[in-house]
C-alpha positions as CSV (number, residue, x, y, z in Angstrom):
1,M,0.0,0.0,0.0
2,D,1.3,3.5,-0.9
3,L,0.5,5.9,1.9
4,E,-0.7,9.3,1.0
5,L,1.8,11.7,2.6
6,T,-0.6,14.7,3.1
7,A,-3.2,12.4,4.8
8,T,-0.5,10.8,7.0
9,R,0.9,14.2,7.9
10,A,-2.6,15.3,8.9
11,F,-3.1,12.3,11.2
12,V,0.3,12.9,12.9
13,A,-0.5,16.5,13.5
14,V,-3.9,15.6,15.1
15,A,-2.2,12.9,17.2
16,D,0.4,15.4,18.4
17,E,-2.1,18.2,19.2
18,R,-5.0,16.0,20.4
19,H,-7.2,18.7,18.8
20,F,-8.3,19.1,15.2
21,G,-8.4,22.9,15.3
22,H,-4.9,23.2,16.7
23,A,-3.6,20.7,14.2
24,A,-5.3,22.6,11.3
25,T,-3.6,25.8,12.4
26,T,-0.2,24.1,12.6
27,L,-0.5,22.8,9.1
28,G,-2.1,25.9,7.7
29,L,-5.3,24.1,6.7
30,S,-9.0,24.6,7.3
31,Q,-10.4,22.2,9.9
32,Q,-12.7,20.7,7.3
33,T,-9.8,19.9,5.0
34,L,-7.8,18.3,7.8
35,S,-10.8,16.2,8.8
36,K,-11.3,15.0,5.2
37,R,-7.6,14.0,5.0
38,V,-7.7,12.0,8.2
39,A,-11.0,10.3,7.1
40,R,-9.4,9.5,3.7
41,L,-6.4,7.8,5.5
42,E,-8.7,5.8,7.7
43,S,-10.7,4.7,4.7
44,M,-7.5,3.7,2.9
45,L,-6.2,1.7,5.9
46,G,-9.6,0.2,6.7
47,V,-9.4,1.1,10.4
48,R,-10.4,3.9,12.7
49,L,-7.3,5.8,13.9
50,L,-8.9,8.5,16.1
51,D,-11.9,8.8,18.4
52,R,-13.4,12.3,18.8
53,D,-16.0,13.2,21.4
54,H,-16.9,16.0,23.8
55,R,-13.7,15.3,25.9
56,G,-11.4,15.8,22.9
57,V,-9.4,13.5,20.6
58,R,-7.7,10.3,21.5
59,L,-5.9,7.5,19.6
60,T,-7.6,4.2,19.0
61,D,-5.6,1.1,19.6
62,D,-5.0,0.9,15.8
63,G,-4.0,4.6,15.8
64,A,-1.5,4.1,18.6
65,R,0.1,1.2,16.6
66,F,0.2,3.2,13.4
67,L,1.6,6.5,14.9
68,P,5.3,5.6,15.3
69,G,5.6,4.4,11.7
70,A,3.5,7.4,10.4
71,R,5.9,9.8,12.2
72,E,8.9,8.1,10.5
73,V,7.2,8.4,7.1
74,V,6.6,12.1,7.5
75,A,10.0,12.8,9.0
76,A,11.7,10.9,6.1
77,A,9.8,12.8,3.5
78,D,10.8,16.1,5.1
79,R,14.4,15.1,5.4
80,A,14.5,14.1,1.7
81,V,13.1,17.6,0.7
82,A,15.4,19.4,3.1
83,A,18.5,17.6,1.6
84,L,17.8,19.3,-1.7
85,R,17.7,22.8,-0.2
86,H,21.0,24.7,-0.1
87,Q,20.8,27.1,2.8
88,R,22.0,30.5,1.5
89,G,20.1,33.1,3.6
90,P,20.0,33.7,7.4
91,L,19.3,30.8,9.8
92,R,15.5,30.7,10.3
93,L,14.9,30.4,14.0
94,E,11.6,30.5,15.8
95,V,11.1,31.2,19.5
96,W,8.1,30.3,21.7
97,G,7.1,31.0,25.3
98,H,5.9,34.6,24.9
99,L,5.2,35.1,28.6
100,Y,8.9,34.8,29.2
101,A,10.1,36.9,26.1
102,P,12.6,34.6,24.6
103,L,13.8,37.2,22.0
104,R,16.0,38.5,24.8
105,I,18.2,35.4,24.3
106,L,18.5,36.2,20.6
107,A,19.5,39.8,21.3
108,D,22.4,38.6,23.5
109,L,23.3,35.8,21.1
110,A,23.6,38.2,18.1
111,A,26.6,39.9,19.8
112,A,28.6,36.7,19.9
113,P,31.6,36.7,17.4
114,T,30.6,33.4,15.7
115,A,26.8,34.1,15.6
116,P,25.4,33.4,12.1
117,P,22.8,35.8,10.5
118,L,19.4,35.1,12.1
119,Q,15.9,35.4,10.8
120,P,13.8,35.3,13.9
121,G,10.1,34.3,14.1
122,H,7.5,33.4,16.6
123,G,6.2,29.9,17.0
124,R,2.9,29.2,18.9
125,D,4.2,26.5,21.1
126,L,6.6,23.5,21.1
127,P,4.4,21.2,19.0
128,S,4.0,23.8,16.2
129,V,7.8,24.6,16.2
130,A,8.6,20.9,16.1
131,A,6.3,20.4,13.2
132,A,7.8,23.3,11.3
133,L,11.3,21.9,11.9
134,L,10.3,18.5,10.5
135,R,8.7,20.1,7.5
136,G,11.9,22.1,6.8
137,D,10.1,25.4,7.2
138,I,12.6,26.6,9.8
139,D,16.1,25.6,10.8
140,A,16.0,25.8,14.7
141,G,14.0,27.0,17.6
142,I,14.6,28.3,21.1
143,G,12.1,27.7,24.0
144,R,11.2,25.3,26.7
145,V,11.6,21.7,25.5
146,H,10.0,18.7,27.3
147,P,9.2,15.2,26.2
148,P,7.8,13.6,24.2
149,L,9.6,15.0,21.1
150,P,9.0,13.6,17.6
151,T,11.7,11.4,16.1
152,G,14.2,13.4,14.1
153,L,14.8,16.3,16.5
154,A,17.6,17.0,18.9
155,H,17.9,19.6,21.6
156,R,20.5,21.1,24.0
157,P,20.0,23.4,27.1
158,V,21.3,27.0,26.4
159,R,20.2,28.9,29.5
160,F,18.9,28.3,33.1
161,E,17.2,31.5,34.1
162,P,16.3,32.6,37.7
163,V,12.6,33.2,38.3
164,D,11.1,35.9,40.5
165,V,7.6,36.0,42.0
166,F,5.3,39.0,41.2
167,L,2.6,39.9,43.7
168,G,0.1,42.7,44.1
169,E,0.6,45.0,47.1
170,R,-2.5,43.7,48.7
171,H,-1.1,40.2,48.9
172,P,-0.1,39.2,52.5
173,L,3.5,38.4,51.5
174,A,4.0,41.6,49.4
175,E,6.2,43.3,52.0
176,V,8.9,40.6,52.5
177,T,12.3,41.0,50.8
178,A,12.6,37.3,49.7
179,L,10.4,34.3,49.6
180,R,10.8,30.5,49.6
181,P,8.6,28.9,47.0
182,D,6.8,26.8,49.6
183,Q,5.6,30.0,51.2
184,L,3.3,30.5,48.2
185,A,1.3,27.3,49.0
186,G,-1.7,29.3,50.1
187,S,-1.7,31.5,47.0
188,A,-3.1,31.1,43.5
189,L,-0.6,30.6,40.6
190,W,-1.5,32.7,37.5
191,S,-0.9,31.0,34.2
192,P,-1.5,32.0,30.5
193,A,-3.1,28.6,29.7
194,P,-4.2,25.5,31.5
195,L,-1.4,24.0,33.6
196,D,-1.4,20.7,31.7
197,R,0.0,22.6,28.7
198,L,2.7,24.4,30.8
199,D,5.1,21.9,32.2
200,F,7.3,24.3,34.1
201,L,4.4,25.9,36.0
202,A,2.8,22.5,36.5
203,A,6.0,21.1,38.0
204,F,6.5,24.2,40.2
205,A,2.9,23.9,41.6
206,D,3.4,20.2,42.2
207,R,6.8,20.5,43.8
208,F,5.9,23.4,46.2
209,G,2.3,22.5,47.1
210,I,0.5,25.2,45.1
211,R,-3.1,23.9,44.9
212,A,-4.9,26.9,43.4
213,H,-4.3,28.3,40.0
214,R,-6.0,30.6,37.6
215,A,-5.8,30.7,33.8
216,V,-5.4,34.4,33.0
217,P,-5.0,35.5,29.3
218,N,-1.7,37.2,28.5
219,L,-2.8,40.5,26.8
220,G,0.6,42.2,27.3
221,A,2.8,43.0,30.3
222,V,0.9,46.2,31.5
223,P,-2.6,44.7,31.4
224,L,-1.4,41.5,33.0
225,L,0.4,43.3,35.9
226,S,-2.3,45.9,36.3
227,R,-4.8,43.1,36.9
228,L,-2.4,41.4,39.3
229,A,-2.2,44.6,41.3
230,T,-5.8,44.1,42.4
231,D,-5.5,40.4,43.3
232,R,-5.2,39.6,47.0
233,D,-3.8,36.0,46.7
234,G,-2.6,35.6,43.1
235,F,1.0,35.5,41.9
236,L,3.0,35.3,38.6
237,L,6.4,33.7,38.0
238,L,8.6,35.7,35.6
239,P,12.3,35.8,34.8
240,A,14.3,38.1,37.1
241,D,15.6,40.3,34.3
242,L,12.6,40.5,32.1
243,G,12.7,44.3,32.1
244,L,9.0,44.8,32.7
245,P,7.5,48.3,32.9
246,V,6.8,49.7,36.4
247,V,3.2,49.1,37.3
248,A,1.8,50.7,40.4
249,G,0.7,48.1,43.0
250,V,2.9,45.3,41.9
251,R,6.1,44.0,43.5
252,A,8.8,41.6,42.2
253,I,10.3,39.5,45.0
254,P,13.3,37.0,44.6
255,L,12.7,33.4,45.3
256,V,15.3,31.6,47.4
257,E,15.9,28.3,49.1
258,P,15.6,27.1,46.3
259,T,15.7,29.6,43.4
260,P,13.6,28.1,40.5
261,L,15.4,28.1,37.2
262,Y,13.6,28.2,33.8
263,A,15.4,26.0,31.2
264,W,15.7,27.4,27.7
265,S,16.9,24.9,25.0
266,L,17.9,25.0,21.3
267,L,15.9,22.6,19.2
268,W,16.9,21.5,15.7
269,R,16.3,18.8,13.0
270,T,18.8,16.0,12.6
271,G,19.8,14.4,9.3
272,P,20.6,16.7,7.5
273,E,21.3,19.4,10.1
274,P,21.2,23.1,9.1
275,D,24.5,24.4,7.5
276,Q,24.8,27.2,10.2
277,L,24.1,24.9,13.2
278,P,27.8,24.7,14.2
279,A,28.1,28.5,14.2
280,L,24.9,28.8,16.1
281,L,26.0,26.3,18.8
282,A,29.4,28.0,19.1
283,A,27.7,31.4,19.6
284,L,25.4,30.0,22.2
285,E,28.3,28.3,24.1
286,H,30.3,31.6,24.0
287,T,27.4,33.7,25.3
288,A,26.5,31.1,28.0
289,A,30.1,31.0,29.2
290,Q,30.3,34.8,29.3
291,R,27.0,35.3,31.1
292,R,27.1,32.1,33.3
293,W,23.8,30.9,31.8
294,L,24.3,27.2,32.4
295,E,25.5,27.3,36.0
296,V,23.3,25.6,38.6
297,D,23.9,24.7,42.2
298,P,21.7,21.8,43.3
299,A,22.1,23.0,46.9
300,R,20.5,26.3,46.0
301,D,18.6,26.1,42.8
302,W,15.6,24.0,41.5
303,L,14.9,22.7,38.0
304,P,11.9,20.5,37.2
305,G,13.1,17.0,37.7
306,M,15.9,17.8,40.1
307,D,15.5,15.8,43.3
308,D,16.4,16.9,46.8
309,R,19.7,15.0,46.7
310,G,21.1,17.2,44.0
311,G,20.1,15.5,40.8
312,S,20.7,17.1,37.5
313,G,17.1,17.6,36.6
314,D,15.4,17.0,33.2
315,T,17.8,19.3,31.2
316,G,20.4,16.8,30.1
317,Q,23.0,19.2,31.5
318,A,24.3,17.1,34.4
319,D,27.8,18.6,34.3
320,A,26.5,22.2,34.4
321,V,26.8,22.4,38.2
322,M,28.3,25.3,40.1
323,P,30.1,24.3,43.3
324,P,28.6,25.5,46.6
325,G,30.1,28.8,47.7
326,S,30.4,30.2,44.2
327,A,29.2,33.6,43.3
328,D,25.5,34.4,43.7
329,P,23.7,33.2,40.5
330,R,21.3,36.1,40.7
331,Q,24.1,38.6,39.9
332,P,23.6,40.5,36.6
333,D,26.3,38.7,34.7
334,R,24.3,35.5,34.8
335,R,21.3,37.2,33.3
């Protein structure tokens, strides 16, 4: 049987997103067209691959068996097309995670002596950037990476960034000079989307006993912080050096014992890799060394996945550990 590539790609996108609308957006299709392609594939195979009801989309048993091979088919086709492309222009790099303003990393990266020319763009989230990489639409991405990742992608941590807590002045903890994360257990964590889609915030809430959370739309820094100013028990987690505008009634307070670190990673396609990847990696290594971006002390810092005995977390950067007694990681040269 000859699989139809467009229909197979449609199925893989829905399986990744668990949502026909999101998958259609990722592929640049109408939802009706996407549904027809999946139905055509199911008809060709003679099995039902997806079940769809009021709770969402889930794989059938046949769909779960078919998915790994379908991913390989799509990835192989994309690699074959990418191998014919000779990269001449700037490296196409998308960032995601707009609450944490990842373009700040690119601004610092551009100053590195080996940095290649960059053509930055905005991805919606990790699945959409991963899909664009496998299609060959972009060359790399920078954002928060977490499993599972499709076959054919590689990643590397490039920055561990200290996180502050932001509180309205009416919050009972607003007058302290520093907070332990567990002191927020009685407060409500604000998030720009449901926690099951935000692994860092979900891991923070689980690790430090935050039971209440609110999904609050991110309509920009000033509206977001202005709304926080009137909240008596809500809080936001944001990078310590985000450079936010001053908003009356809001305080930024350092988190200590431990300091949460947000892990940024570079994500790229393997086989063939982008021509400028070595230059990009060299520039990231240079910038990280200058600014101490990859230093983490297990006795003082926390990364999702790091256990209380000083494990290396989920970043794959087990050797990026700063010995106890080193300089304070919250100093400006780490930012």
